[in-house]
N, C-alpha and C positions, 0 to 999 in steps of 0.2 A: 065647329070650333076649330080654332087655329092652334097648331102645335107650337110649343115654345122651344122645341129642339132646333139646334143649328142646322141649316140646310147643308147637305153634303153633296148634292148633285152639282157637278162642275158647271153644268149649263145654267144653273140657277144662281151662281155666284156673280157678284158685280164684277165687271171687267174694267180694269184700269189700263189704258194704253199709254206707254211712254213715247214721247216724241222720238223719232228715229235718230236725230242728232244726239239726244241725251243718252240713248241706249248705246250708240256707237262710241261715244266718249267714255262711258263706263267700261265698255269692253276693252278699249285700248288702255285705259288706266289700270285695269286688272291685269292685263297682259304684261304691263311693265313692272308689276310687283314680283319680286323673286319668290319662288316657291321655297318653303322651309326645307333646309337640308340640301338644296340643289346648289352645286358649285357654280359660281359665276365665271363664265369664260372671260379671261382677261388678256389673252394673247392678241396681238395685232395681226391676225391670221393672214390678211391679204398682203401684208408687207413682208411676210416671212419667206426668205429665199430657201427653198428646200433642195436646191441643186448647186450649192456653193462649191467651188473648186478648192481643193486643199492647197494650202501654201507649202513651201519647201519643207518646213519643220514637220507639218502634219503628214506630208507625203513620206518622210523618213520614218515616222512612227508606223504608218500603215505598211510600208515596204518591209521593215524589219519584222513586223508581225506576220506578214505573208511568208517571208523566207523561213521564219521559225516553224510555222505550221507545215510548210512543205517539207522541211527537213524531218520533222517528227513523223509526218505521214510516210515519208520514204523509209525511215527507220522501222516503222511498223510493218511495212511491206517486206523489207529485207528480213526482219525477224521471223515473219511467217514463212518466207522462202527458206531460211535456215532450218526452221522446225520441220518443214516438209522434206528437205534434203536429209536431215538426220533420221527422220522416220523411215524414209526410203532406204537409206543405207542399212538401217537395222533390219528391215525386211529382207534385203538382198543377202546380207550376211547370215541371216537365219536360214534362208532357202538354199544357200550355196553348198553346204555339205551334202545335202540329199541329192542335189543336182550333180554334184561331183561323182557321187556313187553311181547314179543312173548313167552318166556319161561314160564312166569307166566300164560299166557292164555293157553298155552299148558298143563300146570300142572292141571289147572281147568278142561279142556276138558278131560284129561286123567282120572281124578277122576270121572267125571260124566259118562264117558264111562264105566268105571269099575263098577260103581254103577248100571247102567241101562242095562248092557249087561248080557243076561242070560248065564247060565253055558253051557258047551259043550253038556251035555245030553239034556238039554232043547232045544238047537238049533237043535239037531238031530231030536228030537220028534216034534218040531214045523215046520220043513221044509217039503214041499210037496214032494220034491225029492232031489236027490244028488246034482243036479246043484244048486238048491235053497240054500242048505246047504253050498256049497263051496262059493257061492257068498256072503252069510252073513259072513262067516268066513274071507274071503278076505277083506271085508269092515272093519270089526272090527280090523283086523291086520294092515290095512293101518292107521287107526286112532291112534292106539297104536304107530306104528313106527314113524309117522310124528311128533307126540307130543313129543315122547322120543328124536327124533333128535334135536328138538328145545331146549330142556332142556340140551342135551349133548353139543350142540354148545355153549351155555352160559358157561358151565364149561371149554370148550376148550379155549374160548376167555380169560377167567379169568386166566387160566393157562399160556397162551401165554403172557399175559400182565405181570404177575409176572416174568416169565423167561426173558422177554425183559428188564424189569427193572434191573434184576440181571446182564444181559449182558452189559447194559449201564453202570452200576456202575463199573464193572470190566474193561471195555474199558477205562473209565476215569482214573482209577488207573494206567492202563498200559500206557496211554498217558502221565500221570504225570511222570512215571518212565522213559519213553523214552525221555521226555523233559530234564530230569536230565542227561540222558546218552548223549543226543545231546549237552547239554551245556558243559559237561566234555570233549567230543570229540572235540568240537569247541575250547575250551581253550587249549587243548593239540596241536591241529592243529596250532593255532595261535602262540603258544610258539615255536613249531618246525620250523615254517617258519620265525619267527622273528630272531631266532638263526641262521638259515641258511643264512638269509639276512645279518646279522651283520658279520658273519665269512667271507662270500664271498666278501663283500665289502672291509673288511680289507685286505684280501688276495690279491684281485685284485689291491688295492692301493699299497701294498707291491711289487707285481710283476711289476707294472708300474714304481715304483721308482727304482727298480733294473735295469729295462730295460733302464731307463733314465741315470743311472749311467754308465751302460755298453756303452751306446752311447757316453757319454762324454769321457769315457776312450778311446774309439776307435777314437774319434775325436782328442784327445790329442796325441794319438799314431801317427795318420796320420800327424798331425801338426809337431811333432818331426821329423818324416821321411822327411817331406818337408824341414824343416830347415837343416837337415843333408845333403840332396841333394844339397841345395843351397850352403852349405859350400864346399862340394866336387866338385861341378860342377859349380862353380861361373862363370867360363869363358866359359862354354860349352853352345852351342846354344840349346842343348836338355834339359837343366835344367827346363825351364818353363813347357815343356810337362810332364817331370817326376813329377814335383811338382803338376801339375794338376791331374795326375793320382793318386798320393798319396792322395790328398785332396778329390777326388771323392769317396774314399772307406769308408768314415765315415758313421756310421749308423744314422738313423733318431731317432725321439723320439716318445713316445706314452704317452697319458694322462690316468690318472686313471678314471675308469667309474664314471659317475655322479650318485648321489643317485636316485634310480628309484622312490622314493616316494610312493612305494606300502605300503598301510596300512593293514598289516596282522592282526591287532587287530579288524578289521571289520568282519562282518559276510560274508559268501560266496556270498549271493545274492547282497549285497552292493558292495563288491569288484568287482564282475563280471559286474554290471551295470556301475560302474565308468570306468573300463578299456575297456569295449566293445566299448563305445562311442569314446574313445581316439584312439583306434586301428582302428575302422571303419573310422574315419576321416583321419588317416594316409594312409589307403589302398584305399580310395575313387578313383574311376575311373580305378582301376586295375582289373585284372582277379580275384583277391582275395577279391574284395569289398564285404562287408557284413559279413565277417567271424570274426569280432571283438569279438563276444560273445564266439565263439569256442576257440579262442586264450586265452581269459580271463579265461574261465572255465578250460582249460588245465593248465594255469599258476597256478591257485589255487590248482588244484588237485595234481600237481607235485611240487609245491613250487619253481617256478623260476621267475626271473625278467620278467614281462609280455611284456617288449619291445623287448626282445632278439630275439625270433624266427621271429617276423614280420620284424625286421631290417635285419636279415640274408637273408630273402627272397628277399630283395631289392639288397643286395650285390651280391647274386648268380643268380638272375633271373629277376631283375627289377619287383619285386612283382608278380611273377608268369607269366610274359609275355614270358619268354624264359626258359621253364622248361627242365630239363635233362631227365625227365620221366613223365608219367602221374601224374599230381598234385604234382610233385617233384620240389618245388620252392627253395630248399635249397642245391642242389648238394649232396643230402643225399644218399651216396652209389649208388647202382644201383636200388634203390627202385622206385616203381610205385604204385599209389593208385587209388581207384575208386571214391574217393570224397575228397574235401578239408577238411572236418571234420575229416575223418580218418587220412589223411596225417598230419594235424596240431597236432593232439593228439600224434601221433607216434613221430613226430619231437621234440615236447616239452618234451616228456618223455625221448627221447634219450639225449637231452641237459642236463636234470636234472641228469640223471644217469651217463653220460659219460663226461660232460664238466663243471658241477657245476651250481650254482645259477645264475651267470651272466657272462658277457664277462670278460676275463682276458688274460694276455699275454700267459700263458700256454695253455689256451683253444684255442687261435688263432693259436698257433704253432701246436697244435694237429689237428685242423680243416682244416687249410690251410698252411702246412709247406713251400711251395715254396715262397710265398710272404706274410707271416703272418702279417707283420707290416702294409702293405697296407690294408689287409683284416680287421685287428683290427681297424685301424683308420676310414675306410669307414663304418664299421658296427656300431662303437660307435657314429659316426656322425649321423647316421640314428636313433639310439636309442634316442639320445638327441632331436630328432624331434617329438617323440611320446608323 
């Protein structure tokens, strides 16, 4: 009898062979379908210049940042030197009274030894033999040297104390001078960044307005073409399709970037503390979580909108989830880095030197020519979330 159960032996199943061309077409078609949740890379990576030279304004921003950092570092070094000098002065002053007593006692002993010690000829004549003479001579020499060492040590301590006081005084003068340098560098840095911020926001607003006008003109042109088609093909069945095609060619609109609210009048540490927290909150739960401080420090050093680079990382890679290279969350050329810190600083520097202070229509067209408008709107929306 034959069983009515389904055959489960693979060798007994009927085999259906797909033609090679069909299988290959299906594979390619599947490969072109985006995987759910995966960010689509939109940057025109091969056209991104990752080694743009800074213009004069950007060089001024970076120069003032470097001068300020150097002044602060020098102040830290001088403060450590001052603390070391003060600690050493305290040690010497604490040890000095006891050394003074030992030196005084040594001087008395030395005087008494000199007064009671016979001359060399007397020592020779008074010794029973050469060994006795050498022993007496060594004893006297030891008394002399030990007492003289105590007296010398007192002089050395007093000399070191005087020199340390002079070093301390000079270090304080140098620290005051460096503080003035740091203040001047900070003021210059703040002015350079405020000016860059003002110009960039005005220029970005102008570009957005021009893009909006261009979109309106394109829409008006499409509408005129649509009306012309209606007049020419009023009785034609193809008129609706032609009108629809004409209407679909109009461009969309873009908004001007919002004010980033970056307070460049604040000191570096205050600026970094403020923005590190905001960026960390934005990147929470992503592969880039915890890098807010690096973004904020880089934004200060290169004078850019602190929201820009983090927002691009979402547009390009879902905040580092789908990188185009090691730690390359921005579709930044063919670059790869060994750490997020290195990558973030390089990307922020590249934005500052090649794309400006903040997002703009021109920057979007340069960063992502194929669909700059979508890239601009998507990135700006993310910037507004930070």
